[in-house]
VEXZATOR-218572 format. One record per residue (C-alpha): residue in three letters; x, y, z. Coordinates in pm, whole numbers, padded with zeros to 5 digits, always signed. Each point is the difference from the previous one (the first is absolute). Layout:
REM residues N
ALAXYZ
...
END
This chain:
REM residues 939
UNK+09278+16232+06998
UNK-00371-00006-00093
UNK-00118-00288-00212
UNK+00356-00119-00061
UNK-00002-00160+00347
UNK-00266-00243-00118
UNK+00184-00119-00313
UNK+00150-00311+00166
UNK-00353-00103+00101
UNK-00138+00047-00350
UNK+00217-00254-00179
UNK-00215-00300+00100
UNK-00312+00199-00083
UNK+00116+00077-00352
UNK+00112-00356-00059
UNK-00345-00124+00096
UNK-00181+00235-00236
UNK-00068-00221-00301
UNK-00166+00163-00300
UNK-00360-00082-00072
UNK-00099-00116+00346
UNK-00334+00175-00030
UNK-00242-00218-00192
UNK-00179+00118-00313
UNK-00344+00141+00067
UNK-00157+00270+00212
UNK+00141+00104+00334
UNK-00210-00132+00286
UNK-00045+00257+00275
UNK-00107-00112+00348
UNK-00176+00292+00170
UNK+00038-00057+00374
UNK-00229+00220+00213
UNK+00145+00076+00343
UNK+00021+00259+00277
UNK+00323+00061+00190
UNK-00104+00063+00362
UNK+00290+00096+00225
UNK-00064-00101+00360
UNK+00075+00286+00238
UNK+00170+00229-00255
UNK-00079+00363+00091
UNK-00351-00095+00115
UNK-00099-00247+00270
UNK-00166-00325-00095
UNK-00333+00131+00133
UNK+00028+00324-00200
UNK+00072-00195-00318
UNK-00291-00235+00061
UNK-00236+00297+00039
UNK+00131+00196-00298
UNK+00031-00271-00265
UNK+00116-00351+00099
UNK-00337-00139+00109
UNK-00157+00133-00319
UNK+00260-00180-00211
UNK-00119-00343+00111
UNK-00368+00093+00017
UNK-00008+00139-00353
UNK+00239-00253-00155
UNK-00199-00298+00128
UNK-00320+00153-00133
UNK+00148+00073-00344
UNK+00177-00334-00042
UNK-00332-00173+00057
UNK-00152+00206-00285
UNK+00247-00097-00271
UNK+00135-00347-00071
UNK+00300+00141-00183
UNK+00112+00227+00286
UNK+00290-00078+00233
UNK+00175+00152+00303
UNK+00299-00085+00220
UNK-00002+00073+00374
UNK+00335+00043+00170
UNK+00025+00137+00357
UNK-00200-00209+00248
UNK-00012+00261+00276
UNK-00269+00202-00179
UNK-00183-00301-00137
UNK-00024-00164+00343
UNK-00137+00319+00154
UNK-00257+00022-00281
UNK-00089-00369+00032
UNK-00042+00011+00378
UNK-00160+00340+00040
UNK-00163+00114-00325
UNK-00093-00287-00233
UNK-00356-00131+00007
UNK-00084-00369-00021
UNK-00093+00052-00364
UNK+00335+00162-00076
UNK+00184-00281+00177
UNK-00189-00252-00212
UNK+00094+00195-00313
UNK+00369+00004+00099
UNK+00000-00377+00033
UNK-00164-00037-00340
UNK+00243+00240-00165
UNK+00297-00187+00147
UNK-00143-00332-00114
UNK-00048+00133-00355
UNK+00344+00164-00017
UNK-00136+00353-00043
UNK+00155+00117+00328
UNK+00352-00106+00095
UNK+00207+00060+00312
UNK+00368+00057-00074
UNK+00280+00003+00257
UNK-00263-00045+00269
UNK+00197+00158+00284
UNK-00133+00260+00239
UNK+00201+00264-00188
UNK+00236+00035-00293
UNK+00313-00004+00214
UNK+00306+00209-00074
UNK+00294-00206-00122
UNK+00292+00223+00101
UNK-00035+00060+00376
UNK-00236-00269+00132
UNK+00122-00309+00181
UNK-00068-00349-00129
UNK-00193-00087+00317
UNK-00249+00279-00056
UNK-00039-00073-00369
UNK-00089-00360+00083
UNK-00233+00111+00278
UNK-00212+00229-00216
UNK-00015-00256-00283
UNK-00101-00272+00245
UNK-00274+00216+00151
UNK-00152+00085-00337
UNK+00031-00350-00145
UNK-00152-00155+00311
UNK-00306+00224-00030
UNK-00047-00070-00371
UNK+00035-00374+00038
UNK-00220-00018+00308
UNK-00271+00216-00158
UNK+00004-00106-00366
UNK+00227-00304-00024
UNK+00222+00185-00250
UNK+00378+00041-00005
UNK+00151+00288-00201
UNK+00226-00120-00279
UNK+00144+00326-00133
UNK+00163+00309+00142
UNK-00069+00361-00096
UNK+00284+00188+00172
UNK-00024+00321-00195
UNK+00082+00276+00249
UNK+00299-00096+00220
UNK+00291+00234-00069
UNK+00246-00251-00142
UNK-00007-00379+00002
UNK+00173-00233+00243
UNK+00140-00339-00100
UNK-00176-00145+00304
UNK-00332+00058-00175
UNK+00018-00274-00266
UNK+00098-00257+00264
UNK-00273+00113+00238
UNK-00271-00008-00264
UNK+00113-00336-00134
UNK-00019-00144+00351
UNK-00351+00144+00032
UNK-00106-00199-00307
UNK-00014+00277-00262
UNK+00038-00096-00366
UNK+00111+00342-00124
UNK+00109+00333+00138
UNK-00058+00355-00126
UNK+00202+00302+00107
UNK+00047+00351-00130
UNK+00224+00255+00169
UNK+00364-00055-00097
UNK+00272+00249-00092
UNK-00102+00211-00299
UNK+00332-00057-00180
UNK-00025-00375+00034
UNK-00368-00010-00093
UNK+00067+00196-00320
UNK+00281-00237-00093
UNK-00212-00309+00074
UNK-00287+00141-00205
UNK+00232+00054-00294
UNK+00130-00356+00030
UNK-00349-00145+00060
UNK+00129-00140+00327
UNK-00274+00100+00242
UNK-00112-00363+00042
UNK+00225-00270+00144
UNK+00024-00286+00244
UNK+00142+00136+00325
UNK+00207-00222+00227
UNK+00021+00227+00300
UNK+00195-00225+00233
UNK+00348-00122-00100
UNK-00043-00301+00229
UNK-00353-00100-00101
UNK+00041+00101-00366
UNK-00247-00181-00227
UNK-00177-00166+00294
UNK-00175+00328+00081
UNK+00015+00194-00327
UNK-00293+00200-00131
UNK-00096+00152-00332
UNK+00020+00379+00031
UNK-00160+00277-00205
UNK+00130+00354+00049
UNK-00245+00266-00114
UNK+00116+00241-00268
UNK+00051+00373+00037
UNK-00372+00066+00044
UNK+00004-00210+00318
UNK-00332-00109+00150
UNK-00206+00302-00105
UNK-00193+00061-00318
UNK+00171+00270-00212
UNK-00136+00321+00148
UNK+00077+00238-00284
UNK-00193-00033-00325
UNK-00010+00312-00217
UNK-00372+00036-00054
UNK-00089-00053+00367
UNK+00264+00206+00180
UNK-00112+00354-00062
UNK+00121+00272+00241
UNK+00203-00263+00168
UNK+00230+00093+00285
UNK+00256-00280+00010
UNK+00184+00116+00307
UNK-00058-00333+00171
UNK+00313-00141+00150
UNK+00213+00177-00258
UNK+00320+00162+00120
UNK+00118+00319-00169
UNK+00142-00088-00338
UNK-00091-00369+00034
UNK-00260-00233-00143
UNK-00283-00130+00214
UNK+00064-00343+00150
UNK-00348-00116+00087
UNK-00321-00057-00191
UNK-00212+00056+00309
UNK-00305+00201-00112
UNK-00025+00155+00347
UNK+00326+00186-00065
UNK-00142+00174-00306
UNK-00126+00355+00024
UNK-00361+00053+00100
UNK-00097+00192-00315
UNK+00078-00257-00267
UNK-00111-00345-00100
UNK+00197-00322-00028
UNK-00040-00302-00220
UNK-00202-00313+00087
UNK-00081+00118+00358
UNK-00369+00063-00051
UNK-00077-00008+00372
UNK+00256+00274+00064
UNK+00206+00028+00319
UNK-00102-00099+00354
UNK-00092+00288+00230
UNK+00075+00010+00375
UNK-00140-00003+00264
UNK-00317-00132-00168
UNK-00148-00031-00349
UNK-00147+00319-00150
UNK-00377+00014+00051
UNK-00067+00074-00368
UNK+00212-00296-00119
UNK+00220+00225-00216
UNK+00370-00070+00056
UNK+00307+00191-00120
UNK+00170-00111-00323
UNK-00284-00209-00136
UNK+00096-00104-00354
UNK-00222+00093-00289
UNK-00272-00265-00044
UNK+00032-00228-00299
UNK-00241+00115-00271
UNK-00046-00075-00371
UNK+00182+00326-00064
UNK+00319-00093+00183
UNK+00004-00378+00009
UNK+00241-00016-00293
UNK+00239+00236+00181
UNK-00016-00211+00315
UNK+00055-00318-00203
UNK+00297+00147-00184
UNK+00159+00110+00329
UNK-00046-00338+00165
UNK+00119-00197-00304
UNK+00304+00223-00046
UNK+00099-00054+00360
UNK-00049-00378-00028
UNK+00219-00012-00310
UNK+00268+00210+00168
UNK+00006-00242+00291
UNK-00005-00306-00225
UNK+00334+00107-00147
UNK+00158-00036+00345
UNK-00105-00363+00054
UNK+00074-00327-00174
UNK-00351-00132-00057
UNK-00316+00148-00156
UNK-00171-00009+00340
UNK-00003+00345+00161
UNK-00106+00067+00357
UNK-00185+00334+00009
UNK-00075+00107+00358
UNK-00315+00207+00028
UNK-00006+00193+00324
UNK+00234+00175+00240
UNK+00002+00125+00360
UNK-00347+00020+00160
UNK-00193-00090-00316
UNK-00330-00184-00065
UNK-00187+00161+00287
UNK-00270+00046-00266
UNK+00038-00314-00208
UNK-00328+00068-00177
UNK+00128+00301-00192
UNK+00332-00174-00060
UNK-00144-00309-00169
UNK-00279+00195-00171
UNK+00269+00186-00197
UNK+00252-00279-00050
UNK-00254-00262-00117
UNK-00090+00178-00326
UNK+00362+00099-00057
UNK+00124-00360+00014
UNK-00290-00114-00218
UNK+00090+00267-00255
UNK+00366-00106-00012
UNK-00089-00367-00037
UNK-00240+00079-00283
UNK+00294+00160-00183
UNK+00267-00244+00118
UNK+00107-00100-00351
UNK+00077+00356-00108
UNK+00136+00112+00337
UNK+00214-00310+00054
UNK-00108-00025+00363
UNK-00263-00199+00187
UNK-00092+00086+00356
UNK-00167-00179+00291
UNK-00064+00053+00367
UNK+00229-00228+00198
UNK+00120-00091+00345
UNK+00371-00032+00060
UNK-00043-00377-00009
UNK-00160+00022-00344
UNK+00308+00179-00132
UNK+00256-00231+00159
UNK-00190-00313-00109
UNK+00001+00121-00360
UNK+00369+00086+00023
UNK+00089-00335+00155
UNK-00190-00185-00274
UNK+00236+00146-00263
UNK+00283-00208+00149
UNK+00262+00263-00082
UNK+00360-00047+00114
UNK+00090+00265+00257
UNK+00330+00131+00122
UNK+00103-00053+00363
UNK+00084+00280+00241
UNK+00222-00086+00294
UNK-00020+00109+00363
UNK+00069+00372-00053
UNK-00265+00248+00110
UNK-00132+00321-00157
UNK+00121+00247+00261
UNK+00035+00290+00032
UNK-00287+00153-00194
UNK+00026+00327-00193
UNK-00258+00161-00225
UNK+00226+00273-00139
UNK+00363+00109+00043
UNK-00083+00209+00308
UNK-00279-00217+00133
UNK+00165-00282+00195
UNK-00257-00159+00230
UNK+00257-00078+00269
UNK-00107+00244+00270
UNK-00292-00212+00119
UNK+00244-00270+00108
UNK+00049+00218+00311
UNK-00304+00233+00018
UNK-00196-00011+00326
UNK+00270-00193+00180
UNK-00188-00012+00330
UNK-00301-00158-00171
UNK+00222-00255-00173
UNK+00153-00097+00334
UNK-00337-00025+00172
UNK-00142-00215-00280
UNK+00286-00249+00028
UNK-00027-00018+00379
UNK-00374-00055-00028
UNK+00063-00280-00247
UNK+00248-00169+00234
UNK-00242+00032+00292
UNK-00280-00149-00210
UNK+00211-00303-00086
UNK+00092-00040+00366
UNK-00367+00019+00094
UNK-00089-00261-00263
UNK+00260-00238+00136
UNK-00096+00044+00364
UNK-00372-00044-00075
UNK+00085-00328-00172
UNK+00207-00102+00301
UNK-00287+00096+00228
UNK-00242-00234-00177
UNK+00238-00293-00050
UNK+00034-00255+00142
UNK-00289+00128+00217
UNK-00128+00347+00092
UNK+00132+00138+00328
UNK-00175+00277+00187
UNK-00323+00186-00066
UNK+00060+00162-00338
UNK-00296-00029-00238
UNK+00154-00144-00322
UNK-00275+00143-00221
UNK+00055+00350+00137
UNK+00378-00032-00030
UNK-00026-00115-00361
UNK-00213+00304-00085
UNK+00266+00229+00144
UNK+00270-00169-00206
UNK-00212+00022-00314
UNK-00044+00374+00054
UNK+00374+00040+00056
UNK+00073-00183-00325
UNK-00204+00266-00180
UNK+00156+00285+00193
UNK+00371-00075-00041
UNK+00017+00193-00328
UNK-00217+00291+00117
UNK+00207+00154+00281
UNK-00016+00379+00003
UNK+00262+00152+00229
UNK+00237-00051+00291
UNK+00192+00188+00265
UNK+00310-00124+00175
UNK+00151+00109+00328
UNK+00344-00131+00101
UNK+00015-00150+00346
UNK+00193+00164+00281
UNK+00146-00332+00114
UNK+00063-00337-00162
UNK-00036-00317+00205
UNK+00179-00284-00179
UNK-00058-00366+00081
UNK+00180-00287-00172
UNK-00231-00292-00058
UNK-00041-00290-00240
UNK-00354-00057-00121
UNK-00042-00301-00231
UNK-00226+00019-00303
UNK-00370+00079+00054
UNK+00021+00003+00377
UNK+00009+00254+00277
UNK+00157+00074+00338
UNK-00130+00185+00305
UNK+00229+00224+00204
UNK-00064+00212+00305
UNK+00192+00323+00052
UNK+00028+00145+00351
UNK+00220+00258+00170
UNK+00316-00149+00153
UNK-00053+00142+00345
UNK-00077-00121+00349
UNK-00089-00367+00014
UNK+00129-00066-00350
UNK+00359+00094+00082
UNK+00230-00296+00049
UNK-00227-00241-00188
UNK+00101-00206-00301
UNK-00224+00198-00235
UNK+00192+00184-00275
UNK+00025+00374+00051
UNK+00028+00275-00258
UNK+00327+00186-00039
UNK+00026+00366-00091
UNK+00199+00101-00306
UNK+00292+00240+00005
UNK+00020+00289-00244
UNK+00303+00156-00167
UNK-00069+00334-00167
UNK+00188+00177-00279
UNK-00037+00370-00072
UNK-00144+00150-00312
UNK+00231-00020-00305
UNK-00018+00209-00314
UNK-00027-00167-00337
UNK+00350-00011-00150
UNK+00063+00109-00357
UNK+00351-00146+00001
UNK+00097-00346+00120
UNK+00196-00034+00322
UNK-00210-00294+00104
UNK+00108-00323+00157
UNK+00255+00132+00250
UNK-00202-00065+00318
UNK-00229-00302-00028
UNK-00236-00131+00268
UNK-00088-00371-00026
UNK-00340-00149+00079
UNK+00006-00379-00021
UNK-00193-00321+00038
UNK+00104-00353-00094
UNK-00055+00061-00374
UNK+00085+00364-00072
UNK+00214+00287+00114
UNK-00149+00334-00101
UNK+00262+00273-00005
UNK-00120+00356+00059
UNK+00199+00309-00088
UNK+00033+00246+00290
UNK+00094+00280-00240
UNK-00329-00025-00189
UNK-00234-00201+00228
UNK-00076-00213-00306
UNK+00045-00370-00060
UNK+00345-00068-00145
UNK+00014-00373-00072
UNK-00125-00346+00099
UNK+00219-00301+00068
UNK-00173-00333-00061
UNK+00142-00287+00202
UNK-00070-00303-00222
UNK+00166+00143-00311
UNK+00252+00206+00203
UNK-00059+00295-00232
UNK-00047+00365+00077
UNK-00233+00194-00228
UNK-00005+00379+00011
UNK-00359+00107+00063
UNK-00125+00356+00042
UNK-00362+00109+00033
UNK-00156+00344-00037
UNK-00328+00167-00086
UNK-00045+00193-00322
UNK-00292+00175-00164
UNK-00113+00045-00356
UNK-00133+00351-00059
UNK-00286-00017-00250
UNK-00207+00248-00194
UNK-00358+00082+00096
UNK-00094+00248-00273
UNK-00127-00154-00323
UNK+00099+00320-00182
UNK+00364-00062+00094
UNK+00023-00361-00120
UNK-00071-00361+00105
UNK-00128-00061+00353
UNK-00007-00276+00258
UNK-00327-00116+00154
UNK-00150-00296+00182
UNK+00095-00228-00291
UNK+00276+00172-00196
UNK+00360+00062+00110
UNK+00163+00273-00208
UNK+00319+00135+00158
UNK+00161+00296-00172
UNK+00351-00085+00117
UNK+00195-00229+00233
UNK-00088-00027+00368
UNK+00176+00228+00247
UNK+00086-00061+00369
UNK-00292+00085+00227
UNK+00206+00064+00313
UNK+00288+00212+00123
UNK+00070-00156+00339
UNK-00043-00334+00175
UNK+00000-00113+00361
UNK+00063-00355+00116
UNK-00047-00210+00310
UNK+00075-00365+00067
UNK-00232-00181+00240
UNK+00156-00327+00122
UNK-00207-00265+00178
UNK+00021-00368+00077
UNK-00205-00120-00297
UNK+00055+00277-00253
UNK+00214+00299-00081
UNK-00173+00285-00177
UNK+00162+00277-00204
UNK-00212+00314-00024
UNK+00082+00268-00256
UNK-00195+00326-00023
UNK+00026+00211-00315
UNK-00061+00377+00018
UNK-00058+00241-00286
UNK+00250+00242+00154
UNK+00235+00025+00295
UNK-00238+00202+00216
UNK-00326-00185-00076
UNK-00193-00107+00308
UNK-00174-00298-00159
UNK+00137-00265-00229
UNK-00175-00090-00327
UNK+00160-00340-00048
UNK+00126-00273+00229
UNK+00144-00353-00016
UNK-00023-00251+00282
UNK+00227-00297-00077
UNK-00021-00307+00224
UNK+00235-00296+00039
UNK-00117-00295+00206
UNK+00220-00190+00245
UNK-00113-00362+00006
UNK+00089-00181+00326
UNK+00162-00341-00006
UNK-00241-00287-00041
UNK-00243+00188-00226
UNK-00037-00060-00373
UNK+00039+00360-00110
UNK+00118-00036-00359
UNK-00265+00236-00138
UNK+00026+00243+00291
UNK+00378+00024-00018
UNK+00027+00041-00376
UNK-00195+00322-00038
UNK+00028+00366+00080
UNK-00349+00128+00076
UNK-00056+00359-00100
UNK-00299+00222+00068
UNK-00010+00343-00161
UNK-00184+00320+00068
UNK-00074+00227-00294
UNK-00204+00318+00010
UNK-00174+00224+00009
UNK+00144+00090-00339
UNK+00010+00338-00166
UNK-00232+00039-00297
UNK+00099-00169-00329
UNK+00266-00217+00154
UNK+00053-00372-00052
UNK+00215-00156+00272
UNK+00240-00288-00055
UNK+00240-00199+00214
UNK+00318-00056-00200
UNK+00235-00280+00104
UNK+00342+00030-00165
UNK+00250-00287+00008
UNK+00322-00113-00164
UNK-00176-00298-00156
UNK+00071-00011-00373
UNK-00366-00047-00088
UNK+00028+00132-00358
UNK-00305+00212+00087
UNK-00219-00311+00001
UNK-00252-00073+00273
UNK-00252-00276+00047
UNK-00351+00061+00131
UNK-00293-00229+00056
UNK-00329-00058-00175
UNK-00260-00006+00278
UNK+00220-00186+00246
UNK+00004-00302-00233
UNK+00302+00024-00230
UNK+00289+00232-00082
UNK+00063+00212-00310
UNK+00337+00126-00121
UNK-00009+00379-00042
UNK+00295+00138-00202
UNK+00022+00375-00028
UNK-00121+00119-00341
UNK+00089+00343-00143
UNK-00289+00179-00171
UNK-00006+00322-00196
UNK-00239+00146+00258
UNK-00099-00072+00359
UNK+00261-00269+00071
UNK-00020+00042+00378
UNK-00372-00074+00022
UNK-00001-00271-00267
UNK+00265-00191+00196
UNK-00218-00020+00310
UNK-00155-00340+00074
UNK-00239-00135+00260
UNK+00137-00179+00305
UNK-00290-00179+00164
UNK+00199-00213+00243
UNK+00367-00029-00096
UNK+00283+00130-00215
UNK+00375-00046-00018
UNK+00319+00102-00176
UNK+00318-00203-00022
UNK+00346-00043-00141
UNK+00209-00313-00041
UNK+00052-00041+00376
UNK-00283+00151+00201
UNK-00366+00085-00016
UNK-00192+00273+00187
UNK-00367-00091+00048
UNK-00280+00240+00095
UNK-00322-00141+00143
UNK-00310+00217+00033
UNK-00332-00013+00188
UNK-00171+00228-00252
UNK+00040+00087-00367
UNK+00254+00259-00115
UNK+00154+00129-00319
UNK+00362-00107-00035
UNK+00282+00089-00239
UNK+00373-00003-00053
UNK+00116+00339-00122
UNK+00370-00088+00030
UNK+00235-00297+00024
UNK-00022-00158+00345
UNK-00301+00212+00091
UNK-00357-00085+00081
UNK-00259+00260+00093
UNK-00343-00061+00149
UNK-00270+00262-00029
UNK-00157+00036+00344
UNK-00246+00287-00023
UNK-00156+00254-00239
UNK-00172+00334+00048
UNK-00126+00170-00315
UNK-00232+00269-00124
UNK-00062+00124-00354
UNK-00246+00219-00185
UNK-00104-00258-00258
UNK-00380+00007-00018
UNK-00043-00375-00026
UNK+00210-00065+00311
UNK-00178+00273+00192
UNK-00341-00128-00103
UNK+00071-00353+00122
UNK+00220+00093+00300
UNK+00303-00172-00150
UNK+00255+00269+00075
UNK+00123-00196+00308
UNK+00048+00278+00252
UNK+00098-00256+00266
UNK+00116+00176+00318
UNK+00038-00319+00205
UNK+00308-00141+00170
UNK+00070-00358-00107
UNK+00195-00276+00172
UNK+00089-00268-00257
UNK+00219-00296+00092
UNK+00276-00170-00198
UNK+00213-00294+00103
UNK+00350-00019-00148
UNK+00178-00330-00064
UNK+00362+00002-00108
UNK+00203-00305-00092
UNK+00099-00247-00265
UNK-00239-00106-00273
UNK-00054-00338+00163
UNK-00071+00146+00345
UNK-00239+00269-00118
UNK-00178-00239-00237
UNK-00071-00236+00287
UNK-00120+00278+00229
UNK-00178+00252-00226
UNK-00337-00169-00044
UNK-00026-00124+00358
UNK+00102+00338+00140
UNK-00255+00172-00225
UNK-00272-00219+00149
UNK+00125+00078+00351
UNK-00042+00370-00078
UNK-00335-00044-00173
UNK-00146-00220+00274
UNK+00147+00130+00321
UNK-00143-00148+00322
UNK-00336+00140+00102
UNK+00026+00144+00351
UNK-00317+00050+00203
UNK-00012+00168+00341
UNK-00238-00040+00291
UNK-00012+00112+00361
UNK+00104-00247+00270
UNK-00225-00006+00306
UNK+00206-00078+00307
UNK+00354-00124+00040
UNK-00061-00360-00107
UNK-00247+00009-00289
UNK-00170-00307-00131
UNK+00060+00009-00374
UNK-00288-00113-00224
UNK+00046-00329-00179
UNK+00328-00172-00074
UNK+00314+00213+00006
UNK+00128-00156-00319
UNK-00115-00214-00291
UNK+00153-00283-00195
UNK+00178+00154-00297
UNK-00067-00036-00372
UNK+00338+00010-00175
UNK+00124-00042-00356
UNK+00341-00040-00168
UNK+00183+00334-00043
UNK-00065+00021-00375
UNK-00378-00030+00038
UNK-00231+00283+00101
UNK-00344-00066+00144
UNK-00166+00270-00207
UNK-00337-00046+00167
UNK-00180-00225+00243
UNK-00360+00109+00027
UNK-00364-00099+00017
UNK-00160+00183-00296
UNK-00354-00092+00104
UNK-00120-00061-00355
UNK-00340-00162-00037
UNK+00068-00204-00311
UNK+00078-00367-00041
UNK+00353-00088-00111
UNK-00160-00233-00253
UNK-00083+00211-00305
UNK-00278-00228-00124
UNK-00167+00001+00340
UNK+00035+00378+00032
UNK-00146+00056-00347
UNK-00297-00222+00082
UNK-00063+00192+00322
UNK-00001+00327-00192
UNK-00242-00133-00259
UNK-00230-00119+00277
UNK+00002+00346+00151
UNK+00182-00106+00318
UNK+00209+00316+00004
UNK-00065+00163+00334
UNK-00068-00311+00205
UNK+00352-00132+00059
UNK+00182+00110+00310
UNK+00353+00133-00008
UNK+00238-00295-00006
UNK+00220+00035+00309
UNK+00159-00340-00050
UNK+00175+00064-00331
UNK+00348+00144+00051
UNK+00180+00186-00279
UNK+00375-00064-00009
UNK+00238+00163-00246
UNK+00374-00077-00018
UNK+00258+00203-00189
UNK+00352-00117-00089
UNK+00215+00307+00060
UNK+00296-00072-00228
UNK+00075-00001-00372
UNK+00153-00295-00182
UNK+00377+00010+00051
UNK-00010+00293+00242
UNK+00137-00200+00295
UNK+00157-00349-00005
UNK-00219-00119+00287
UNK-00297+00232+00036
UNK-00081-00009-00374
UNK-00065-00373+00010
UNK-00354-00138-00014
UNK-00127-00067+00349
UNK-00227-00285+00105
UNK-00225+00038+00301
UNK-00260-00217+00168
UNK-00299+00222+00069
UNK-00127-00244+00261
UNK+00319+00051+00198
UNK+00025+00376-00063
UNK-00360+00061+00109
UNK-00023-00251+00282
UNK-00036+00282+00253
UNK-00336+00080-00162
UNK-00127-00356+00002
UNK-00009-00312-00215
UNK-00006+00071-00373
UNK-00260-00215-00175
UNK-00001+00153-00350
UNK+00216+00226-00215
UNK-00138+00163-00315
UNK+00233+00194-00227
UNK-00168+00307-00146
UNK+00074+00288-00235
UNK+00152+00315+00147
UNK-00332+00150+00110
UNK-00154-00333+00099
UNK-00281-00020-00254
UNK+00145-00276-00221
UNK+00078-00358+00092
UNK+00351+00000-00147
UNK-00047-00342-00157
UNK-00293+00144-00199
UNK+00176+00318-00111
UNK+00118-00021-00362
UNK+00117+00335-00129
UNK+00035+00078-00369
UNK+00322-00080-00179
UNK+00133+00267-00238
UNK+00240-00096-00277
UNK+00348+00153+00034
UNK+00293+00030-00236
UNK+00299-00232-00044
UNK+00210-00048+00309
UNK-00296+00069+00229
UNK-00153-00343+00040
UNK-00298+00004+00228
UNK-00150-00272+00207
UNK+00292-00174+00167
UNK+00050+00081+00367
UNK+00268-00087+00248
UNK-00255-00064+00272
UNK-00078-00364+00076
UNK-00352-00133-00030
UNK-00215+00094+00297
UNK-00234-00265+00138
UNK-00320+00178+00103
UNK-00094+00029+00362
UNK+00319-00123+00162
UNK+00149+00170+00307
UNK+00359-00029-00126
UNK+00079+00277-00246
UNK+00309+00129-00177
UNK+00027+00373-00063
UNK+00239+00113-00272
UNK+00181+00335-00026
UNK-00237+00301-00016
UNK-00309-00217+00000
UNK-00307+00123+00186
UNK-00220-00295+00096
UNK-00351+00037+00140
UNK-00191-00267+00195
UNK-00324-00063+00184
UNK+00077-00190+00320
UNK-00261-00202+00183
UNK+00062-00107+00359
UNK-00154-00271+00213
UNK-00296+00149+00181
UNK+00052-00005+00379
END
């Protein structure tokens, strides 16, 4: 289908392309020096610091202080914080403060990292932003106002909402589908006001700039400077290169505008000579350099609606020698400006804020983009970046579990301190451990998983933010005949191995497995699931599940390949099994269906497995969420080489080959199947971070996940989830950076299935997703003796909220700054930076309304809560401060820029009522995320 698929999206772009928008006069180019510094990509943080990252800040600070006209933007805080704490001298720290004060140095985004937008969860995005913003505000009193999200592979519609809530005035992205970017360039539609949330709409909109085809790197190929140039880079056979990264260029040639060359690992070369150093600017070539830069500026100007052109100067791992960079660019910019009249271009060093302020001052009317995202991301017909949605599945699962454990630890530390500390834990020590864990959540390296031989299941109800103690002892001797509950042993029914059937004789002998909500019918002829009957709607839906594999190419001479990022299947997936065994394990609390899939009839070991669990909720227990789900745990692997494994669920739902998948666990996106000329399978894969569903007019099948996956519908009534990938190829770039993904692990992902009417699944989906994401934390300890004395109280008073509100975080950040901005600024000016102690009394509370406007007649309503009553278990609330998303702004003082939009897109009116500052009674509207500082009465 190619570019034709984007034609419906282009109509509003073309209508909003008035002639003569660009003003008469020279084009004004804003040269933005930057260095993209991936945290943990290929090299460890420590290796990157040693090879180049520390030198970036050391040399940039020195060079900015030497030239009043020079500028630089700093992005990822992880490297800057390590430099600030472990490398920078007092003099350099003084210079940084001066450069920030003068506007020569600017922090953009301000998070620990530049987070991915496709597969990361909202909780972790907020966490890393909060960590970075807290450091910047505490240390410098500054709050980033612009985003520079140039390297995520696709753009989520959660992003504009998140950045608006953080207080940003404008957002910059880059990587979107190549077809769509080309069409938007042609229509001069790369700049717009993005309303990412359909419920929040203009309340949390943000002006968005999508970079043109050159992305965030300076053009690397200029004719006079690229002699003997090997442009292998990331180029696939017969394809054009899709990155401007100078480090991907061959070692023999030179590239344009990268005078410091390419970073060398593991440490800088002793002679200071780096690969790919551009030819120095000299009187002999300065005209050639100027012509190349001006030509590129003019080319870019044609793709935008104003005469202001953002010209990024830098790329991956650049400016480790800022001296040589500025020494060459300074005379070049001076030369262009001295000939501005004849060249038609003026140039200036700029921060991102300089560019956006100039753009905002033009007061142009911008088109509005709705809540649709920019996923998936492709750079060429056979380069769909949809494989990384699943790559390193074990790591993805471990990262999400670590995140959930961190949030549990934050909550329990807060409960430990309030209303009064109990026990002998040193709060200062505990806070340090939490602060280290906040850093570490995104830096997990590996995991191994071993299934247990036995499962001990206990039914318990644990109210919000509380705990229970239980003792487990053998039921023998003195314990027999007591009133203590005893465990019962499950019974097992086994079914022999069945061959995969090519013809259908299914459905003759069905075995039912039931609870109070579902009856799962299993086919004895195939040992596969046959159908599910759902009690509330009294409807039976045919449901069959099986494992398939995509066979992919690993030889670049034979055609396109898959790797860590790219998914490039040559043909449709094929069944990965020939025989399946089944057993049904029935117990008092659960019944479990176990299916083992073998590659052939005589294989000793199975490659795939499904364990499906239905819960039996006894009378007197509120088991709505437990009853209305089928919990499934899979085993996949080890895979054969160049195989990509999927679980395909086929139903008789008339889904029209449309699925819905989530953006970061925050909102859903409709994903209709689109036919392309090439690579349709891969380009119809989408990320599922937490949930997905398909539906017809009567029923909906929901999938909930505890880790990210790629998901697609390759047929009507079908949904397939990619579970695992094992790949190898002979492409030099992949081999050099270990991106072939030869993953020999066995993975155990979990999905929960919900089947029912639209109304039922709407009410349960979000709450069930949270139950999966934040499963109870179980800790074990030895019991000494038969009647142990348990430490502390055996239960706590609960903290509970209405069912449509999620307590996103309850923590003690430990920041050392005053909530009053004026007071904090005065303390910084007085030099009182390291004297304040960590504030253990300030509690960070963040609430998230789970539902969209109109999604549910009850749960989509605004909800009013009294924080004094909700938090009474922690003590008496004496003050409530509403803050921006990351806590650095007093919300009453935050006034974001307004951008003019076209007719029919009035901005400024909101449906939210006025909010009196500081009151404990709050109303949270659909999809709102509200952040507060809570102060309790000191005991």
